[in-house]
C-alpha positions as CSV (number, residue, x, y, z in Angstrom):
1,G,16.3,23.9,-49.1
2,A,12.5,23.8,-48.7
3,K,10.6,26.9,-49.6
4,I,7.5,27.4,-47.4
5,G,4.6,29.6,-48.5
6,I,1.1,30.0,-47.3
7,L,-1.5,28.7,-49.7
8,R,-4.5,29.9,-47.8
9,D,-5.1,32.1,-44.8
10,I,-5.4,29.4,-42.2
11,N,-3.2,26.4,-41.5
12,S,-1.9,25.4,-45.0
13,Y,1.6,25.3,-46.4
14,K,3.3,24.6,-49.6
15,I,6.8,23.1,-49.5
16,Q,8.7,23.3,-52.8
17,L,11.0,20.3,-52.9
18,S,14.5,20.5,-54.3
19,D,17.4,18.0,-54.4
20,K,18.7,19.2,-51.0
21,V,15.8,19.3,-48.6
22,N,15.4,18.1,-45.1
23,L,11.8,18.2,-44.2
24,L,12.2,16.5,-40.8
25,T,14.9,18.4,-39.0
26,G,14.4,22.0,-40.1
27,K,17.8,23.6,-39.4
28,A,20.4,23.4,-36.7
29,K,21.1,26.5,-34.6
30,A,24.7,27.1,-33.6
31,L,25.0,28.5,-30.1
32,C,28.2,30.4,-29.4
33,S,29.9,30.3,-26.1
34,K,33.2,28.7,-25.0
35,M,32.1,25.6,-26.8
36,T,29.9,25.3,-29.9
37,A,26.7,23.3,-29.5
38,F,23.7,22.6,-31.7
39,E,20.1,22.8,-30.8
40,Y,17.4,20.9,-32.7
41,V,14.9,23.1,-34.5
42,E,11.6,21.4,-35.5
43,S,10.9,21.6,-39.2
44,A,7.8,23.2,-40.7
45,L,6.5,19.7,-41.7
46,V,6.7,18.3,-38.2
47,A,5.2,21.4,-36.6
48,A,2.3,21.2,-39.2
49,A,1.7,17.6,-38.3
50,R,1.5,18.5,-34.6
51,R,-0.8,21.5,-35.2
52,G,-3.2,19.8,-37.7
53,D,-2.2,22.0,-40.7
54,W,-2.6,20.9,-44.3
55,V,0.7,20.6,-46.2
56,L,1.3,20.4,-50.0
57,L,4.6,18.9,-51.1
58,D,5.1,20.4,-54.5
59,N,7.1,18.2,-57.0
60,I,7.8,15.3,-54.6
61,S,9.6,13.5,-57.4
62,A,12.4,16.0,-57.0
63,A,13.1,14.9,-53.4
64,P,15.7,12.2,-52.7
65,S,14.2,8.7,-52.5
66,D,15.1,8.3,-48.8
67,V,13.0,11.4,-47.9
68,V,10.1,10.1,-49.9
69,E,10.4,6.7,-48.1
70,R,10.3,8.5,-44.7
71,L,7.2,10.3,-45.6
72,M,5.3,7.2,-46.8
73,S,4.2,6.4,-43.2
74,L,2.2,9.7,-43.3
75,T,0.1,8.5,-46.2
76,E,-1.2,5.3,-44.4
77,A,-4.7,4.9,-42.9
78,N,-3.2,5.5,-39.4
79,P,-0.4,8.0,-40.2
80,T,2.8,7.9,-38.1
81,L,6.2,9.6,-38.2
82,R,9.3,8.8,-36.1
83,V,11.5,11.9,-35.9
84,Y,14.9,10.3,-35.3
85,E,16.7,13.6,-35.7
86,S,15.2,15.1,-32.5
87,P,17.0,14.4,-29.2
88,D,13.9,12.8,-27.7
89,C,13.1,10.9,-30.9
90,P,9.3,11.4,-30.8
91,F,6.9,9.0,-32.5
92,L,4.0,11.0,-33.9
93,Q,0.8,9.1,-34.4
94,R,-2.9,9.8,-34.5
95,N,-3.8,7.2,-31.9
96,D,-2.3,9.2,-29.0
97,G,-2.9,12.7,-30.4
98,S,0.8,13.6,-31.0
99,L,-0.1,13.8,-34.7
100,H,-3.1,16.1,-35.0
101,P,-6.3,14.5,-36.4
102,N,-6.7,17.4,-38.9
103,F,-3.2,17.0,-40.4
104,C,-3.4,16.3,-44.1
105,L,-0.5,15.8,-46.5
106,F,-0.8,16.3,-50.3
107,A,1.9,15.8,-52.9
108,T,2.3,16.7,-56.6
109,V,4.6,15.2,-59.2
110,N,5.8,17.2,-62.2
111,S,7.2,14.8,-64.7
112,N,7.8,17.5,-67.2
113,R,10.7,19.2,-65.4
114,Q,14.0,18.7,-67.1
115,S,16.4,18.4,-64.2
116,Q,15.1,16.1,-61.5
117,E,17.6,14.6,-59.2
118,K,16.9,11.7,-56.8
């Protein structure tokens, strides 16, 4: 999965991408009772977008192409992100403040790594 580490003291994260990463949904929590149910848990990336943090996606070329495609809308002049995995399916955008104006996304590519899966 994604490894998250603080790059600086305030509001910045580094996400190391691997071949099996889900940046949008975080993880599902199983709730035990008579029946098993799942609760949506917001990912670090979505939470960072809401708070206005800076995020570095390290080695984005190692991520599956469908993940990279989903993230492309965050690189546009008016960044947006639809979180289909959430029960309320929020549409984060700068225009209405649901995507914080200070949110910034950076990505690196490491073409020298031997085993990159897409």
